[in-house]
C-alpha positions as CSV (number, residue, x, y, z in Angstrom):
1,M,0.0,0.0,0.0
2,A,3.0,2.3,0.3
3,D,2.7,3.4,-3.3
4,L,-0.8,5.0,-2.6
5,D,-0.3,8.3,-1.0
6,R,-2.5,10.9,-2.7
7,V,-6.3,10.6,-3.3
8,L,-8.8,13.2,-4.4
9,V,-12.2,12.8,-2.9
10,L,-15.0,14.3,-5.0
11,A,-18.0,15.3,-2.8
12,G,-20.9,17.8,-3.0
13,G,-22.3,18.3,-6.5
14,L,-25.5,20.2,-7.4
15,S,-28.1,17.4,-6.7
16,P,-30.5,17.5,-3.8
17,E,-28.2,15.0,-2.2
18,H,-25.4,17.6,-1.8
19,E,-25.3,17.5,2.0
20,V,-25.3,13.7,2.1
21,S,-22.4,13.7,-0.4
22,V,-20.4,16.3,1.7
23,H,-20.8,14.1,4.8
24,S,-19.9,10.9,2.9
25,G,-16.8,12.7,1.5
26,R,-15.7,13.8,4.9
27,S,-16.0,10.3,6.3
28,V,-13.9,8.8,3.5
29,A,-11.3,11.6,3.8
30,E,-11.0,11.2,7.5
31,A,-10.7,7.4,7.2
32,L,-7.9,7.6,4.6
33,R,-6.0,10.2,6.6
34,R,-6.0,8.0,9.6
35,L,-4.0,5.5,7.5
36,G,-1.5,8.2,6.4
37,V,-2.9,8.9,2.9
38,E,-2.8,12.5,1.7
39,V,-6.3,13.5,0.8
40,Q,-7.8,16.5,-0.9
41,V,-11.6,17.0,-0.9
42,T,-13.1,19.1,-3.7
43,D,-16.5,19.7,-5.3
44,V,-17.4,19.4,-8.9
45,D,-17.1,22.8,-10.5
46,S,-15.7,24.7,-13.5
47,G,-12.2,24.4,-12.2
48,L,-12.1,20.6,-11.7
49,L,-10.7,19.8,-15.1
50,N,-7.9,22.3,-14.8
51,R,-7.0,21.0,-11.4
52,L,-6.9,17.4,-12.6
53,A,-4.7,18.4,-15.6
54,A,-2.3,20.6,-13.6
55,D,-1.9,18.3,-10.6
56,P,-3.4,14.9,-11.3
57,P,-4.0,12.7,-8.2
58,Q,-3.1,9.1,-8.1
59,V,-6.8,8.2,-7.6
60,V,-10.2,9.9,-7.5
61,F,-12.7,8.6,-5.0
62,P,-16.1,9.9,-6.1
63,V,-18.7,10.1,-3.4
64,L,-21.2,12.1,-5.4
65,H,-24.8,11.1,-5.0
66,G,-27.7,11.8,-7.4
67,S,-27.3,13.1,-10.9
68,A,-23.8,13.4,-12.3
69,G,-22.5,11.4,-9.4
70,E,-24.4,8.3,-10.2
71,D,-25.6,8.7,-13.8
72,G,-22.1,8.1,-15.1
73,A,-21.4,11.7,-16.3
74,I,-18.5,12.5,-13.9
75,R,-17.0,9.1,-14.5
76,E,-17.0,9.7,-18.3
77,V,-15.0,12.9,-17.5
78,L,-12.5,11.0,-15.4
79,E,-12.2,8.4,-18.2
80,L,-11.5,11.2,-20.7
81,V,-8.7,12.7,-18.6
82,G,-7.3,9.3,-17.8
83,V,-7.5,9.5,-14.0
84,P,-8.1,6.2,-12.1
85,Y,-11.2,6.3,-10.0
86,V,-13.1,4.1,-7.5
87,G,-16.4,2.7,-8.5
88,A,-18.4,1.5,-11.5
89,R,-17.8,2.6,-15.1
90,P,-20.1,5.1,-16.8
91,D,-22.2,2.6,-18.7
92,S,-22.9,0.5,-15.6
93,C,-23.8,3.6,-13.7
94,R,-26.4,4.6,-16.2
95,L,-28.0,1.2,-16.0
96,A,-28.2,1.2,-12.3
97,Y,-29.3,4.8,-12.0
98,T,-32.2,4.3,-14.3
99,K,-34.5,2.3,-12.0
100,P,-36.9,0.8,-14.6
101,A,-34.0,-0.5,-16.7
102,A,-32.3,-2.0,-13.7
103,K,-35.6,-3.7,-12.7
104,A,-36.0,-5.1,-16.2
105,L,-32.5,-6.6,-16.2
106,L,-33.0,-8.2,-12.8
107,A,-36.4,-9.6,-13.8
108,E,-34.7,-11.3,-16.8
109,K,-32.4,-13.0,-14.3
110,G,-35.4,-14.5,-12.5
111,V,-35.3,-12.0,-9.6
112,R,-38.7,-10.8,-8.4
113,V,-39.3,-7.1,-8.8
114,P,-42.4,-5.0,-7.9
115,R,-45.1,-4.6,-10.5
116,G,-45.1,-1.1,-11.8
117,A,-45.3,1.5,-14.6
118,T,-43.1,4.3,-15.6
119,L,-44.8,7.4,-16.9
120,P,-43.4,10.8,-17.9
121,K,-45.0,14.0,-16.7
122,S,-46.2,14.8,-20.2
123,A,-48.4,11.7,-20.2
124,F,-50.5,13.0,-17.4
125,H,-50.8,16.3,-19.2
126,D,-51.6,14.9,-22.6
127,L,-53.8,11.9,-21.7
128,G,-55.6,13.4,-18.7
129,A,-54.4,12.8,-15.1
130,P,-57.7,11.6,-13.6
131,A,-58.1,8.7,-16.1
132,L,-54.4,7.7,-15.7
133,L,-54.6,7.8,-11.9
134,D,-57.6,5.5,-11.9
135,R,-56.1,3.1,-14.3
136,L,-52.8,2.9,-12.3
137,A,-54.8,2.1,-9.1
138,D,-56.9,-0.5,-10.9
139,R,-53.9,-2.2,-12.6
140,L,-51.5,-2.2,-9.7
141,G,-53.8,-2.1,-6.7
142,L,-53.3,-0.2,-3.5
143,P,-51.2,0.7,-1.6
144,L,-48.7,2.1,-4.1
145,F,-45.3,3.7,-4.0
146,V,-44.3,6.6,-6.2
147,K,-40.7,7.6,-6.8
148,P,-38.6,9.3,-9.4
149,D,-37.3,6.9,-12.1
150,R,-33.8,8.2,-11.2
151,G,-32.3,9.6,-8.0
152,G,-31.8,8.5,-4.4
153,S,-32.0,9.4,-0.7
154,A,-35.8,9.0,-1.0
155,F,-36.3,12.5,-2.6
156,G,-39.7,12.6,-4.3
157,A,-40.6,9.1,-3.0
158,T,-44.0,8.8,-1.4
159,P,-46.2,5.9,-0.2
160,V,-49.7,6.1,-1.4
161,A,-52.6,4.6,0.5
162,S,-55.5,5.9,-1.7
163,V,-56.2,7.2,-5.2
164,S,-56.8,10.6,-3.7
165,D,-53.2,10.7,-2.5
166,L,-51.7,9.6,-5.8
167,S,-51.9,13.0,-7.5
168,A,-50.0,14.8,-4.7
169,A,-47.4,12.0,-4.7
170,L,-46.8,12.5,-8.4
171,V,-46.4,16.3,-8.0
172,S,-43.7,15.6,-5.4
173,C,-42.0,13.1,-7.6
174,F,-42.0,15.4,-10.7
175,A,-40.1,18.0,-8.6
176,Y,-37.1,15.7,-8.9
177,S,-37.6,13.9,-12.2
178,D,-39.6,14.2,-15.4
179,S,-40.7,10.6,-15.1
180,A,-42.4,8.7,-12.2
181,L,-42.1,5.1,-11.3
182,V,-45.3,3.9,-9.8
183,E,-45.1,0.5,-8.1
184,E,-47.1,-1.8,-6.0
185,Q,-46.1,-1.2,-2.4
186,V,-44.5,-4.4,-1.2
187,Q,-44.9,-5.0,2.5
188,G,-42.2,-6.7,4.5
189,T,-38.7,-6.4,6.0
190,E,-36.6,-3.7,4.4
191,L,-33.0,-4.5,3.8
192,A,-29.9,-2.7,2.5
193,I,-27.2,-5.1,1.4
194,G,-23.8,-3.9,0.5
195,V,-21.5,-5.7,-1.9
196,L,-17.8,-5.2,-1.7
197,D,-15.0,-6.3,-4.2
198,T,-11.5,-5.6,-3.2
199,G,-9.9,-7.8,-5.8
200,D,-11.1,-11.4,-5.1
201,G,-14.6,-11.0,-6.5
202,P,-17.8,-9.5,-5.1
203,V,-18.8,-10.5,-1.6
204,A,-22.1,-9.5,0.1
205,L,-21.8,-7.8,3.5
206,P,-24.3,-8.7,6.3
207,P,-27.8,-7.5,5.5
208,V,-28.9,-4.4,7.4
209,E,-32.5,-4.5,8.5
210,I,-34.1,-1.0,8.5
211,V,-36.9,-0.1,10.9
212,P,-37.8,3.6,10.6
213,D,-39.7,5.0,13.6
214,G,-42.4,6.6,11.3
215,G,-42.7,3.5,9.1
216,V,-41.2,5.2,6.1
217,Y,-37.5,5.3,5.3
218,D,-37.5,8.9,4.0
219,Y,-34.7,11.4,3.9
220,A,-35.1,12.4,7.6
221,A,-35.2,8.8,8.7
222,R,-32.0,8.0,6.7
223,Y,-29.8,10.8,7.9
224,T,-31.1,11.9,11.3
225,A,-29.5,9.9,14.1
226,G,-32.1,8.1,16.2
227,R,-34.9,8.3,13.7
228,T,-34.3,4.7,12.4
229,E,-33.4,1.5,14.2
230,F,-30.9,-0.8,12.4
231,F,-30.2,-4.4,12.9
232,C,-27.1,-5.9,11.5
233,P,-27.1,-8.7,10.7
234,A,-30.8,-8.6,9.9
235,R,-33.2,-10.6,12.0
236,L,-33.9,-13.2,9.3
237,D,-33.7,-17.0,9.0
238,E,-30.3,-18.0,7.6
239,S,-31.8,-19.3,4.4
240,V,-33.8,-16.1,3.8
241,A,-30.8,-14.0,4.5
242,A,-28.8,-16.1,2.0
243,A,-31.4,-15.6,-0.7
244,A,-31.5,-11.9,-0.1
245,T,-27.7,-11.6,-0.3
246,E,-27.7,-13.6,-3.5
247,V,-30.1,-11.0,-5.0
248,A,-27.7,-8.2,-4.1
249,L,-24.8,-10.2,-5.7
250,T,-26.9,-10.9,-8.8
251,A,-27.7,-7.2,-9.1
252,H,-24.0,-6.2,-8.7
253,R,-23.0,-8.7,-11.4
254,T,-25.9,-8.1,-13.8
255,L,-25.4,-4.4,-13.8
256,G,-21.7,-4.8,-14.4
257,L,-20.7,-2.9,-11.3
258,R,-17.3,-3.0,-9.6
259,D,-15.7,-2.1,-6.3
260,F,-18.8,-1.6,-4.2
261,S,-22.6,-1.1,-4.4
262,R,-25.7,-1.3,-2.2
263,T,-28.9,-3.0,-3.1
264,D,-32.3,-2.3,-1.5
265,I,-34.6,-5.2,-1.0
266,I,-37.9,-6.1,0.7
267,V,-38.4,-9.6,2.1
268,D,-42.1,-10.3,2.1
269,A,-44.1,-12.4,4.5
270,D,-43.3,-15.6,2.5
271,G,-39.5,-14.9,2.9
272,E,-39.0,-14.0,-0.8
273,A,-36.5,-11.3,-1.6
274,I,-37.8,-8.5,-3.9
275,F,-35.4,-6.2,-5.6
276,L,-36.1,-2.5,-5.4
277,E,-33.0,-0.7,-6.7
278,T,-29.2,-0.7,-6.6
279,N,-27.0,2.3,-5.7
280,V,-23.5,2.7,-7.3
281,A,-22.5,5.4,-4.8
282,P,-24.0,4.4,-1.5
283,G,-24.0,6.8,1.4
284,L,-20.9,6.6,3.6
285,T,-22.0,8.8,6.5
286,E,-22.1,7.8,10.1
287,T,-25.7,6.8,9.7
288,S,-25.3,5.0,6.4
289,T,-25.8,1.3,6.1
290,F,-22.7,0.4,4.1
291,P,-20.1,1.3,6.8
292,M,-22.4,-0.3,9.3
293,A,-22.4,-3.6,7.4
294,A,-18.6,-3.5,6.9
295,A,-18.2,-3.1,10.7
296,A,-20.5,-6.1,11.3
297,A,-18.4,-8.1,8.9
298,G,-15.3,-7.3,11.0
299,L,-13.9,-4.9,8.5
300,D,-12.2,-1.5,9.3
301,F,-13.9,1.2,7.2
302,A,-10.6,3.0,6.7
303,V,-8.9,-0.1,5.4
304,V,-11.8,-0.8,3.1
305,C,-11.5,2.8,1.7
306,R,-7.8,2.4,1.2
307,E,-8.1,-1.0,-0.5
308,L,-10.7,0.4,-2.9
309,A,-8.5,3.3,-3.7
310,H,-5.4,1.1,-4.1
311,Q,-7.3,-1.2,-6.4
312,A,-8.4,1.7,-8.6
313,Y,-4.7,2.9,-8.6
314,L,-3.6,-0.5,-9.9
315,R,-6.2,-0.5,-12.6
316,G,-4.5,2.7,-13.9
């Protein structure tokens, strides 16, 4: 590891997840510094390319959430300037970030996904919102869950108990994306399962069971200490936990990811694992599930960050 001594952490960005990214970036930087790695933390701005050209780091560690950070754009830029970076390549990011596409690929692999429909804002304007709302409820049943077709941190995501609530949920969703993913609301145990690959192939970390105090794992529940109870490993039968971790590994492989990821899953009353989405840049804050799962696996978060950075450095 002696040849890795200078890492640039990208954190911040212009997405609604800016603050989460800043906190994640701080966690990664502090972890690497504890191991003697020189770290610079910077945001994505008009001066980034000049800084990369004038004084290229050995490795870039992107911890950008939301658009640009997870849709592959910033990684395309890093590819263009030839700087090694931690995480998935641009094409894989695009697949994972577009939730309907990721669901379709996982369904082809035999993984169960929620029934749903993806509709752009224009469809409700052109075809008439009342008729579409009624048809969605008839087709998918109630309760429903509405979320942007892209994005994270539960921005614009709303559970819907009645048709009368559906319109407001869509308005909230369209504030973050031009298309809405409307799904059946699957009831069960909510899990976040990290996958880590430091060179010997992807390995699933212990599943984290999520129990938000208000019943909904929204932004406040995710990032406010004490608002959510976590159990790691999750309180599941061994066979159920194994099936759920296999879904996370299947998602990581199917989407062509590398280094690390986090997949969100619901285990229903019958013990079946249902894929929700996969995140290529999982939160790395003090309340995030990925560091929690790494600790439960007996891994030092700082060492994990250094190994990921070193692996990227060796990729060149």
